[in-house]
C-alpha positions in Angstrom: 8.3 35.3 5.8 9.4 32.6 4.1 13.1 33.0 4.9 12.2 33.1 8.7 10.1 30.0 8.5 13.1 28.1 6.6 15.3 29.3 9.2 13.2 28.0 12.1 13.1 24.6 10.3 16.8 24.7 9.9 17.1 25.6 13.3 14.9 22.4 14.7 11.7 24.6 15.2 9.9 22.8 12.2 7.0 22.2 14.5 6.3 25.8 15.4 7.3 26.9 11.6 4.7 24.5 10.0 2.1 25.6 12.2 2.4 29.1 11.6 2.8 28.3 7.6 -0.7 26.4 8.0 -2.6 28.9 9.9 -1.1 31.7 7.7 -2.5 29.9 4.5 -6.0 29.4 5.8 -6.4 33.2 5.8 -5.2 33.8 2.3 -6.9 34.3 -0.9 -6.4 31.6 -3.6 -4.2 33.3 -5.9 -1.6 33.9 -2.6 -2.0 30.4 -1.6 -0.8 29.2 -5.1 2.3 31.4 -4.9 2.8 30.0 -1.1 2.8 26.5 -2.7 5.4 27.6 -5.2 7.6 29.3 -2.8 7.5 26.6 -0.2 8.9 23.8 -3.0 12.2 23.5 -1.3 10.5 23.2 2.1 13.5 21.8 4.4 10.9 20.0 6.8 8.2 17.6 6.7 5.1 19.1 5.3 2.1 17.0 7.3 -1.7 17.7 7.2 -2.8 19.2 10.4 -5.4 17.3 12.3 -7.8 20.2 11.8 -7.3 20.0 8.0 -7.9 16.4 8.0 -11.4 16.7 9.8 -12.2 19.1 6.9 -10.6 17.4 4.1 -14.0 16.9 2.4 -14.0 20.7 1.9 -11.3 20.4 -0.7 -9.7 23.7 0.2 -6.6 25.0 -1.8 -4.5 25.2 1.2 -4.7 21.5 2.0 -2.2 21.0 -1.1 0.6 22.5 1.1 0.5 19.1 2.8 1.8 15.9 1.3 1.3 13.5 4.1 -0.9 12.7 7.1 0.5 10.6 10.1 -2.2 7.9 10.7 -0.3 6.6 14.0 2.5 7.3 15.9 4.0 5.6 19.2 4.3 8.6 21.3 6.1 6.6 24.1 8.9 5.5 21.8 9.1 9.0 20.4 9.5 10.3 23.9 12.2 8.0 24.6 14.0 9.5 21.5 13.8 12.9 22.7 10.7 13.9 21.0 7.9 15.9 22.9 4.9 13.7 22.2 2.4 16.8 22.6 4.2 18.8 20.1 4.5 15.8 17.9 0.8 15.3 18.3 0.0 18.7 17.3 2.5 18.8 14.4 1.7 15.8 12.7 -2.0 15.8 13.2 -2.0 12.3 14.5 -5.0 12.0 17.4 -4.1 10.4 21.0 -3.8 6.5 20.7 -3.7 3.6 23.1 -0.4 2.7 24.3 -0.4 -0.4 22.5 2.0 -0.1 19.9 3.7 -2.7 17.5 7.0 -4.5 17.8 6.7 -7.3 15.3 8.5 -7.7 11.7 5.7 -7.3 9.2 5.6 -8.6 6.0 2.7 -6.6 4.6 0.3 -3.7 5.1 -3.3 -3.0 3.5 -5.3 0.2 3.8 -8.5 1.4 3.0 -9.0 4.2 0.7 -10.6 6.5 3.5 -7.3 5.6 5.5 -9.6 4.7 8.5 -8.2 1.0 8.5 -4.5 -0.3 8.1 -4.0 -3.9 8.6 -0.5 -5.7 9.0 0.4 -9.2 9.2 3.7 -10.7 10.7 5.8 -13.7 10.5 6.0 -16.4 13.2 8.9 -15.8 15.5 10.7 -19.1 15.7 8.7 -21.8 17.8 7.4 -19.1 20.5 4.7 -17.3 18.9 2.8 -17.7 15.2 2.3 -14.8 13.0 -0.6 -12.4 13.3 -2.9 -9.8 12.1 -3.0 -6.1 13.7 -5.7 -3.7 12.6 -5.4 0.0 13.4 -8.8 2.2 13.4 -7.7 5.7 12.7 -11.2 6.9 13.4 -10.9 6.0 17.1 -7.0 5.4 17.6 -7.2 2.2 18.6 -5.6 -1.5 17.6 -8.5 -3.7 17.0 -6.7 -6.7 18.5 -9.4 -8.6 20.3 -11.5 -9.9 17.6 -8.5 -11.1 15.6 -6.4 -12.6 18.5 -8.4 -15.6 18.2 -7.3 -16.2 14.6 -3.5 -15.6 15.2 -2.6 -19.3 15.5 -4.4 -19.9 12.1 -2.5 -17.4 10.2 0.8 -19.1 11.0 3.0 -16.9 8.8 1.4 -14.1 7.5 2.5 -13.1 3.9 0.0 -10.5 2.4 -3.0 -8.6 3.4 -5.3 -6.2 1.7 -8.4 -4.0 2.5 -11.3 -4.2 -0.1 -12.0 -1.0 -2.2 -15.0 0.0 -0.1 -13.0 -0.4 3.4 -15.5 -3.1 4.8 -13.3 -6.3 4.2 -9.8 -7.1 5.2 -8.1 -10.2 3.7 -5.1 -11.9 4.8 -3.0 -14.8 3.1 -0.4 -16.9 4.9 1.4 -20.4 5.4 0.2 -23.3 7.3 -3.3 -23.8 9.2 -6.0 -21.6 7.5 -4.1 -19.9 4.7 -6.7 -17.5 3.9 -8.9 -15.5 6.3 -11.6 -12.6 5.6 -12.9 -10.3 8.3 -15.4 -7.8 8.2 -14.8 -4.3 9.7 -15.7 -2.7 12.1 -15.2 -5.7 14.6 -13.4 -7.4 13.3 -15.7 -10.1 12.6 -14.5 -13.2 10.7 -16.4 -14.1 7.7 -14.7 -17.1 6.5 -11.2 -18.9 6.6 -9.9 -21.5 3.9 -7.3 -23.9 4.2 -5.9 -25.5 0.8 -9.1 -24.8 -0.9 -8.6 -28.5 -2.1 -6.0 -27.2 -4.4 -3.2 -29.2 -2.6 -0.9 -26.4 -1.5 -0.6 -28.4 2.0 1.6 -26.2 4.2 2.9 -23.9 1.3 -0.1 -21.6 2.0 -0.6 -18.5 -0.1 2.0 -15.4 -0.6 -0.2 -13.0 -2.5 -3.9 -11.9 -2.1 -5.9 -8.9 -3.8 -9.6 -7.7 -4.4 -11.2 -7.1 -7.8 -12.2 -3.3 -8.3 -15.6 -3.8 -6.9 -14.7 -5.9 -4.0 -16.8 -8.8 -4.8 -13.8 -11.3 -5.4 -10.5 -12.2 -4.2 -7.6 -13.6 -6.0 -4.8 -15.5 -4.2 -1.5 -17.0 -5.4 0.1 -19.8 -3.5 3.2 -19.5 -2.4 6.6 -20.7 -4.4 8.5 -23.7 -3.5 11.3 -22.9 -1.7 13.6 -25.1 -3.2 12.0 -24.7 -6.8 10.8 -21.4 -7.5 9.9 -22.5 -11.0 7.4 -25.1 -10.0 3.7 -24.6 -10.6 1.5 -22.6 -8.2 -2.1 -22.4 -7.5 -4.0 -19.3 -8.5 -7.5 -19.2 -6.9 -10.4 -16.6 -7.4 -13.3 -16.8 -4.9 -16.6 -15.0 -3.6 -15.3 -12.2 -1.2 -18.3 -12.7 1.0 -18.5 -16.7 1.3 -15.0 -18.2 0.0 -16.8 -20.0 -2.7 -14.2 -20.8 -5.4 -15.4 -19.5 -8.7 -11.9 -20.2 -10.6 -8.7 -22.1 -10.1 -5.9 -22.6 -12.3 -2.4 -24.2 -11.9 0.7 -22.6 -13.8 4.3 -21.2 -13.1 3.6 -17.6 -11.6 6.2 -15.3 -11.2 4.6 -13.0 -8.7 1.1 -11.6 -8.5 -2.3 -12.3 -10.0 -4.6 -9.4 -10.2 -8.4 -8.5 -11.2 -10.1 -5.9 -13.3 -12.8 -4.1 -11.6 -15.8 -6.4 -12.4 -13.6 -9.6 -12.0 -13.9 -10.6 -15.4 -10.6 -10.4 -16.3 -7.3 -11.8 -14.6 -3.6 -10.8 -15.3 -1.0 -13.2 -14.4 2.8 -13.1 -14.9 3.8 -16.4 -16.1 7.2 -17.5 -16.9 10.1 -16.1 -19.4 8.3 -12.7 -19.1 4.7 -13.9 -20.5 1.9 -11.8 -19.3 -1.4 -13.4 -19.5 -4.9 -12.2 -19.4 -7.7 -14.8 -18.6 -11.3 -14.3 -19.4 -13.3 -15.3 -16.2 -15.0 -17.4 -15.3 -14.0 -19.8 -18.1 -10.2 -19.1 -17.7 -9.4 -19.0 -21.4 -6.4 -16.9 -22.2 -7.5 -13.9 -24.5 -4.3 -11.9 -24.4 -0.6 -12.7 -24.1 2.2 -9.9 -24.2 5.8 -10.5 -23.3 8.2 -8.2 -21.2 11.9 -8.5 -21.2 12.3 -6.9 -17.8 14.2 -8.7 -15.3 12.6 -9.2 -11.7 9.2 -9.0 -12.6 6.6 -9.6 -9.9 4.4 -6.3 -9.5 1.8 -5.9 -11.9 -1.7 -3.8 -12.4 -4.7 -4.1 -14.5 -6.8 -1.2 -15.9 -10.5 -1.3 -14.4 -12.0 -2.3 -17.8 -9.3 -5.1 -18.2 -8.1 -3.9 -21.5 -4.4 -2.6 -20.3 -1.8 -4.0 -18.2 1.4 -2.8 -16.5 4.2 -5.0 -15.0 7.0 -3.8 -13.2 10.5 -5.2 -12.4 14.3 -4.2 -12.4 14.8 -0.8 -14.2 11.0 0.2 -15.0 7.8 -0.9 -16.0 6.2 -2.0 -19.2 2.5 -1.1 -20.3 0.4 -3.4 -23.1 -2.9 -3.1 -24.1 -4.7 -0.1 -25.4 -1.5 1.7 -25.0 2.2 0.1 -25.1 5.5 1.5 -23.9 8.2 1.5 -21.4 8.8 3.9 -18.5 12.3 3.4 -17.3 13.2 4.2 -13.7 16.4 3.3 -11.5 15.9 0.4 -9.0 13.5 -2.4 -8.7 9.6 -2.2 -8.8 8.0 -3.1 -5.4 4.4 -2.3 -5.9 1.9 -1.3 -8.4 -1.6 0.0 -8.8 -3.8 1.4 -11.5 -5.2 5.1 -10.9 -7.7 7.3 -12.8 -4.9 8.4 -15.1 -3.2 5.0 -15.6 -0.6 3.0 -13.8 1.5 4.0 -10.7 4.7 2.3 -9.5 6.9 2.1 -6.4 10.8 1.9 -7.1 13.3 1.3 -4.6 17.2 1.9 -5.3 20.1 2.0 -3.2 19.4 5.2 -1.4 16.1 6.3 -2.4 12.4 5.2 -3.0 10.2 6.9 -5.6 6.7 6.5 -7.1 6.2 7.2 -10.7 3.0 7.5 -13.1 2.5 5.9 -16.5 4.2 8.9 -18.2 7.3 8.9 -15.9 6.3 11.9 -13.8 7.4 11.5 -10.1 5.0 11.6 -7.5 7.0 11.0 -4.5 10.6 10.7 -3.9 12.3 10.2 -0.5 15.9 9.3 0.0 16.3 6.5 2.5 19.2 4.5 4.2 17.7 1.2 3.6 14.9 1.6 0.9 14.6 -2.1 0.1 13.1 -2.4 3.8 10.2 -0.1 3.0 6.8 -1.3 3.7 4.1 0.2 1.8 0.9 -0.3 -0.1 -1.1 2.0 -2.5 -4.9 2.4 -1.5 -7.4 1.5 -4.2 -7.3 4.2 -6.7 -4.1 5.0 -6.2 -4.4 8.5 -4.9 -2.3 7.5 -1.5 0.3 5.4 -0.5 0.6 4.4 3.1 4.3 3.5 4.4 5.1 1.9 7.8 8.3 2.5 9.9 8.9 0.4 13.0 11.3 2.6 14.9 10.2 5.0 15.9 6.6 3.6 14.9 4.8 5.5 12.6 2.1 4.8 9.7 2.1 7.5 7.2 -0.1 8.2 4.4 1.5 10.1 1.5 -0.8 12.1 -0.7 0.2 11.2 -4.3 -2.4 13.7 -6.4 -1.3 17.0 -4.6 0.4 17.8 -8.0 3.1 16.2 -10.0 6.4 17.3 -11.3 6.8 17.0 -15.3 10.6 16.2 -15.6 11.0 12.3 -16.4 12.8 10.1 -13.6 16.6 10.1 -13.8 
């Protein structure tokens, strides 16, 4: 049967083949499901989770491990223009029917909730014709939540970063000009608060990075780099996520992001010359200092307890704290997170994108024509990575915990 399904996939009938496989697996005992998973390791087509499985995901059935991704949104009208049959695509990829309002902007960042209900995207301004904006997709209803945020679009100006809180109840966006940080509550979305310069004298520079503490009670934002002098000092602000009240601020040279631990009592920042600084909050004193020799460092992740930090750059990631070491990998680190088993990082090279963990195991690998243009984010906890493709439009959740390969990355 495996050979017949593989032949169907190669012959352009992967929709039909995968549907047969998933329905066949539902009736198998566990030992046969494991054998099927192993025999399909080289499956030539995509391995989506059918919608009927997604609806039952809390049951944790072994056959679910056959699937490595779930399509959250697809623009069926665009797909039809490219020769896809929307009905077959919907059945194959398990995406529920959505409204006709797709997205056509160049997005700078994506954020996703841990339950994958909410996907938030921010875009840049388009010349003098329109400002940047926020788009929020609700996978539960299959709709774009635009009405509640359009009034805020002119405040965003130029969207730089967006993140969803660990409990999925808040969305925070960072941008340039006007109100430089805005927080909404979902569903709604209902705007909770907005901040301009927070009296940190950022002026029109705005903020380029934003994130939540692990418990979702605090946010941290980093002001944008000066275009003509990236070595200039930048503002780092920690604030109450519900009110926007500032609890800590500092000014220093920052190479990329700043991140908080679970409780918001530790703040990690990558400073100049490879310095990785751990601050104790709310006082701000430096309690640990590490040094990385990686170039191009901008991504970092902090353990929930704040006792270990990982930084990613060109050619690998360094881990400091309770365990120390380097994990080498081809390409540049684009994003990092901390999962229950340690750091995970997304790297892009000339022809592929790859996610590895702190042991160097490959969790996800995808050949791509332009991997540096990949827009992606990890969900809180790091068990899923969400990617956004614009043509044809598709938002996809990739499952990273379905099993790892033991080989080290090449």
